[in-house]
ChimeraX commands (.cxc) that place a marker at each C-alpha (Angstrom):
marker #1 position 1.17,-142.26,107.73 radius 0.5
marker #1 position 0.46,-144.76,110.45 radius 0.5
marker #1 position 2.45,-147.82,111.32 radius 0.5
marker #1 position 0.12,-150.24,109.52 radius 0.5
marker #1 position -0.39,-148.07,106.43 radius 0.5
marker #1 position 2.07,-149.99,104.29 radius 0.5
marker #1 position 0.11,-153.19,104.90 radius 0.5
marker #1 position -3.35,-151.68,104.62 radius 0.5
marker #1 position -2.64,-149.92,101.34 radius 0.5
marker #1 position -2.01,-153.27,99.65 radius 0.5
marker #1 position -5.36,-154.66,100.79 radius 0.5
marker #1 position -7.37,-151.46,100.49 radius 0.5
marker #1 position -6.95,-151.33,96.72 radius 0.5
marker #1 position -9.38,-154.26,96.46 radius 0.5
marker #1 position -12.08,-152.15,98.09 radius 0.5
marker #1 position -11.65,-148.99,95.98 radius 0.5
marker #1 position -14.72,-149.63,93.85 radius 0.5
marker #1 position -17.06,-150.10,96.79 radius 0.5
marker #1 position -19.34,-147.17,97.63 radius 0.5
marker #1 position -18.45,-144.93,100.54 radius 0.5
marker #1 position -20.09,-146.24,103.69 radius 0.5
marker #1 position -20.03,-144.63,107.10 radius 0.5
marker #1 position -17.51,-146.74,109.07 radius 0.5
marker #1 position -19.46,-146.16,112.28 radius 0.5
marker #1 position -22.31,-148.30,110.94 radius 0.5
marker #1 position -19.85,-151.09,110.25 radius 0.5
marker #1 position -18.44,-150.77,113.78 radius 0.5
marker #1 position -21.94,-150.96,115.25 radius 0.5
marker #1 position -22.62,-154.04,113.13 radius 0.5
marker #1 position -19.68,-155.80,114.77 radius 0.5
marker #1 position -21.17,-155.00,118.18 radius 0.5
marker #1 position -24.50,-156.47,117.09 radius 0.5
marker #1 position -22.76,-159.63,115.86 radius 0.5
marker #1 position -20.93,-159.85,119.18 radius 0.5
marker #1 position -24.25,-159.77,121.02 radius 0.5
marker #1 position -25.53,-162.51,118.68 radius 0.5
marker #1 position -22.39,-164.51,119.54 radius 0.5
marker #1 position -23.17,-164.18,123.25 radius 0.5
marker #1 position -26.86,-165.02,122.79 radius 0.5
marker #1 position -26.09,-168.14,120.78 radius 0.5
marker #1 position -23.49,-169.35,123.26 radius 0.5
marker #1 position -25.59,-168.74,126.35 radius 0.5
marker #1 position -29.09,-169.63,125.18 radius 0.5
marker #1 position -28.84,-171.97,122.23 radius 0.5
marker #1 position -25.77,-174.07,121.75 radius 0.5
marker #1 position -22.01,-174.00,121.70 radius 0.5
marker #1 position -20.84,-174.86,118.21 radius 0.5
marker #1 position -17.22,-174.37,117.24 radius 0.5
marker #1 position -18.19,-173.78,113.62 radius 0.5
marker #1 position -20.80,-171.13,114.44 radius 0.5
marker #1 position -18.41,-169.44,116.87 radius 0.5
marker #1 position -15.68,-169.50,114.26 radius 0.5
marker #1 position -17.90,-168.00,111.57 radius 0.5
marker #1 position -19.27,-165.28,113.84 radius 0.5
marker #1 position -15.82,-164.31,115.08 radius 0.5
marker #1 position -14.53,-164.27,111.51 radius 0.5
marker #1 position -17.37,-161.93,110.48 radius 0.5
marker #1 position -16.67,-159.68,113.47 radius 0.5
marker #1 position -12.99,-159.46,112.51 radius 0.5
marker #1 position -13.84,-158.77,108.87 radius 0.5
marker #1 position -16.17,-155.97,109.95 radius 0.5
marker #1 position -13.44,-154.59,112.19 radius 0.5
marker #1 position -11.10,-154.50,109.21 radius 0.5
marker #1 position -13.74,-153.02,106.91 radius 0.5
marker #1 position -14.56,-150.16,109.26 radius 0.5
marker #1 position -10.91,-149.17,108.97 radius 0.5
marker #1 position -11.01,-149.48,105.19 radius 0.5
marker #1 position -14.00,-147.18,104.91 radius 0.5
marker #1 position -12.60,-144.78,107.51 radius 0.5
marker #1 position -9.46,-144.44,105.41 radius 0.5
marker #1 position -11.57,-144.13,102.27 radius 0.5
marker #1 position -13.40,-141.08,103.60 radius 0.5
marker #1 position -10.34,-139.80,105.53 radius 0.5
marker #1 position -12.09,-140.14,108.88 radius 0.5
marker #1 position -9.66,-139.28,111.64 radius 0.5
marker #1 position -11.94,-139.64,114.67 radius 0.5
marker #1 position -11.52,-143.12,116.14 radius 0.5
marker #1 position -13.70,-142.77,119.22 radius 0.5
marker #1 position -16.71,-144.73,117.95 radius 0.5
marker #1 position -14.53,-147.43,116.39 radius 0.5
marker #1 position -12.52,-147.92,119.57 radius 0.5
marker #1 position -15.64,-147.89,121.76 radius 0.5
marker #1 position -17.34,-150.46,119.52 radius 0.5
marker #1 position -14.23,-152.65,119.56 radius 0.5
marker #1 position -14.11,-152.64,123.36 radius 0.5
marker #1 position -17.88,-153.28,123.66 radius 0.5
marker #1 position -17.50,-156.15,121.22 radius 0.5
marker #1 position -14.69,-157.59,123.34 radius 0.5
marker #1 position -16.73,-157.21,126.52 radius 0.5
marker #1 position -19.60,-159.08,124.91 radius 0.5
marker #1 position -17.45,-161.88,123.49 radius 0.5
marker #1 position -15.50,-162.37,126.71 radius 0.5
marker #1 position -18.64,-162.44,128.84 radius 0.5
marker #1 position -19.63,-165.90,127.61 radius 0.5
marker #1 position -19.16,-168.56,130.29 radius 0.5
marker #1 position -16.11,-170.27,128.79 radius 0.5
marker #1 position -14.21,-166.99,128.25 radius 0.5
marker #1 position -15.23,-164.84,131.23 radius 0.5
marker #1 position -12.02,-165.61,133.12 radius 0.5
marker #1 position -10.21,-163.50,130.50 radius 0.5
marker #1 position -12.24,-160.37,131.29 radius 0.5
marker #1 position -9.25,-158.72,133.05 radius 0.5
marker #1 position -7.57,-158.58,129.63 radius 0.5
marker #1 position -10.59,-156.73,128.26 radius 0.5
marker #1 position -10.41,-154.26,131.15 radius 0.5
marker #1 position -6.71,-153.81,130.42 radius 0.5
marker #1 position -7.59,-153.09,126.77 radius 0.5
marker #1 position -10.16,-150.52,127.87 radius 0.5
marker #1 position -7.51,-148.76,129.96 radius 0.5
marker #1 position -5.06,-148.83,127.03 radius 0.5
marker #1 position -7.75,-147.41,124.74 radius 0.5
marker #1 position -8.46,-144.54,127.11 radius 0.5
marker #1 position -4.75,-143.76,127.30 radius 0.5
marker #1 position -4.51,-143.93,123.50 radius 0.5
marker #1 position -7.40,-141.51,123.06 radius 0.5
marker #1 position -6.30,-139.09,125.78 radius 0.5
marker #1 position -2.73,-138.89,124.55 radius 0.5
marker #1 position -3.70,-139.09,120.85 radius 0.5
marker #1 position -1.37,-142.02,120.17 radius 0.5
marker #1 position -1.58,-143.31,116.60 radius 0.5
marker #1 position 0.25,-146.59,117.20 radius 0.5
marker #1 position -2.06,-149.47,118.11 radius 0.5
marker #1 position -1.41,-150.23,121.75 radius 0.5
marker #1 position -4.20,-152.68,122.51 radius 0.5
marker #1 position -4.08,-156.45,122.76 radius 0.5
marker #1 position -5.55,-158.36,119.80 radius 0.5
marker #1 position -8.03,-160.24,121.98 radius 0.5
marker #1 position -10.70,-161.08,119.41 radius 0.5
marker #1 position -8.06,-162.29,116.99 radius 0.5
marker #1 position -6.67,-164.53,119.71 radius 0.5
marker #1 position -10.08,-166.01,120.44 radius 0.5
marker #1 position -10.59,-166.59,116.72 radius 0.5
marker #1 position -7.31,-168.51,116.56 radius 0.5
marker #1 position -8.35,-170.58,119.59 radius 0.5
marker #1 position -11.70,-171.45,117.99 radius 0.5
marker #1 position -9.96,-172.25,114.71 radius 0.5
marker #1 position -7.63,-174.59,116.57 radius 0.5
marker #1 position -10.56,-176.27,118.36 radius 0.5
marker #1 position -12.44,-176.64,115.11 radius 0.5
marker #1 position -9.50,-178.10,113.20 radius 0.5
marker #1 position -8.49,-180.43,116.03 radius 0.5
marker #1 position -12.05,-181.73,116.53 radius 0.5
marker #1 position -13.21,-182.06,112.95 radius 0.5
marker #1 position -10.12,-182.90,110.91 radius 0.5
marker link #1:1,2 radius 0.2
marker link #1:2,3 radius 0.2
marker link #1:3,4 radius 0.2
marker link #1:4,5 radius 0.2
marker link #1:5,6 radius 0.2
marker link #1:6,7 radius 0.2
marker link #1:7,8 radius 0.2
marker link #1:8,9 radius 0.2
marker link #1:9,10 radius 0.2
marker link #1:10,11 radius 0.2
marker link #1:11,12 radius 0.2
marker link #1:12,13 radius 0.2
marker link #1:13,14 radius 0.2
marker link #1:14,15 radius 0.2
marker link #1:15,16 radius 0.2
marker link #1:16,17 radius 0.2
marker link #1:17,18 radius 0.2
marker link #1:18,19 radius 0.2
marker link #1:19,20 radius 0.2
marker link #1:20,21 radius 0.2
marker link #1:21,22 radius 0.2
marker link #1:22,23 radius 0.2
marker link #1:23,24 radius 0.2
marker link #1:24,25 radius 0.2
marker link #1:25,26 radius 0.2
marker link #1:26,27 radius 0.2
marker link #1:27,28 radius 0.2
marker link #1:28,29 radius 0.2
marker link #1:29,30 radius 0.2
marker link #1:30,31 radius 0.2
marker link #1:31,32 radius 0.2
marker link #1:32,33 radius 0.2
marker link #1:33,34 radius 0.2
marker link #1:34,35 radius 0.2
marker link #1:35,36 radius 0.2
marker link #1:36,37 radius 0.2
marker link #1:37,38 radius 0.2
marker link #1:38,39 radius 0.2
marker link #1:39,40 radius 0.2
marker link #1:40,41 radius 0.2
marker link #1:41,42 radius 0.2
marker link #1:42,43 radius 0.2
marker link #1:43,44 radius 0.2
marker link #1:44,45 radius 0.2
marker link #1:45,46 radius 0.2
marker link #1:46,47 radius 0.2
marker link #1:47,48 radius 0.2
marker link #1:48,49 radius 0.2
marker link #1:49,50 radius 0.2
marker link #1:50,51 radius 0.2
marker link #1:51,52 radius 0.2
marker link #1:52,53 radius 0.2
marker link #1:53,54 radius 0.2
marker link #1:54,55 radius 0.2
marker link #1:55,56 radius 0.2
marker link #1:56,57 radius 0.2
marker link #1:57,58 radius 0.2
marker link #1:58,59 radius 0.2
marker link #1:59,60 radius 0.2
marker link #1:60,61 radius 0.2
marker link #1:61,62 radius 0.2
marker link #1:62,63 radius 0.2
marker link #1:63,64 radius 0.2
marker link #1:64,65 radius 0.2
marker link #1:65,66 radius 0.2
marker link #1:66,67 radius 0.2
marker link #1:67,68 radius 0.2
marker link #1:68,69 radius 0.2
marker link #1:69,70 radius 0.2
marker link #1:70,71 radius 0.2
marker link #1:71,72 radius 0.2
marker link #1:72,73 radius 0.2
marker link #1:73,74 radius 0.2
marker link #1:74,75 radius 0.2
marker link #1:75,76 radius 0.2
marker link #1:76,77 radius 0.2
marker link #1:77,78 radius 0.2
marker link #1:78,79 radius 0.2
marker link #1:79,80 radius 0.2
marker link #1:80,81 radius 0.2
marker link #1:81,82 radius 0.2
marker link #1:82,83 radius 0.2
marker link #1:83,84 radius 0.2
marker link #1:84,85 radius 0.2
marker link #1:85,86 radius 0.2
marker link #1:86,87 radius 0.2
marker link #1:87,88 radius 0.2
marker link #1:88,89 radius 0.2
marker link #1:89,90 radius 0.2
marker link #1:90,91 radius 0.2
marker link #1:91,92 radius 0.2
marker link #1:92,93 radius 0.2
marker link #1:93,94 radius 0.2
marker link #1:94,95 radius 0.2
marker link #1:95,96 radius 0.2
marker link #1:96,97 radius 0.2
marker link #1:97,98 radius 0.2
marker link #1:98,99 radius 0.2
marker link #1:99,100 radius 0.2
marker link #1:100,101 radius 0.2
marker link #1:101,102 radius 0.2
marker link #1:102,103 radius 0.2
marker link #1:103,104 radius 0.2
marker link #1:104,105 radius 0.2
marker link #1:105,106 radius 0.2
marker link #1:106,107 radius 0.2
marker link #1:107,108 radius 0.2
marker link #1:108,109 radius 0.2
marker link #1:109,110 radius 0.2
marker link #1:110,111 radius 0.2
marker link #1:111,112 radius 0.2
marker link #1:112,113 radius 0.2
marker link #1:113,114 radius 0.2
marker link #1:114,115 radius 0.2
marker link #1:115,116 radius 0.2
marker link #1:116,117 radius 0.2
marker link #1:117,118 radius 0.2
marker link #1:118,119 radius 0.2
marker link #1:119,120 radius 0.2
marker link #1:120,121 radius 0.2
marker link #1:121,122 radius 0.2
marker link #1:122,123 radius 0.2
marker link #1:123,124 radius 0.2
marker link #1:124,125 radius 0.2
marker link #1:125,126 radius 0.2
marker link #1:126,127 radius 0.2
marker link #1:127,128 radius 0.2
marker link #1:128,129 radius 0.2
marker link #1:129,130 radius 0.2
marker link #1:130,131 radius 0.2
marker link #1:131,132 radius 0.2
marker link #1:132,133 radius 0.2
marker link #1:133,134 radius 0.2
marker link #1:134,135 radius 0.2
marker link #1:135,136 radius 0.2
marker link #1:136,137 radius 0.2
marker link #1:137,138 radius 0.2
marker link #1:138,139 radius 0.2
marker link #1:139,140 radius 0.2
marker link #1:140,141 radius 0.2
marker link #1:141,142 radius 0.2
marker link #1:142,143 radius 0.2
marker link #1:143,144 radius 0.2
view
């Protein structure tokens, strides 16, 4: 059992009735949403609400890929980890976040170490969650 298992098991019971879905498709969906996030921020507009919603969906998909991976007892994390890092690269490449790219590179290095040494404990920084909290703070402070 992994470190987070005691927390996941409480939430996973709500997803028991859902059909089995390949978690890799969910991971790839989060990458696609990350690219949409970048496209919207670079080419269209910069809306705190849209950013907040997209980041929330990306985080939900990140959680759900783990739910479905546990549901089918998938042990291989390579695609999930790669999609997470690609998603971070995309999100942190937007103009107002690009100065944080060294943190993404640090996460990539940590991910490689995790995969090479087969470490089960999560050793990466929660970058997307941090950005979500920042956007939530901006949204609340500007609109409420």
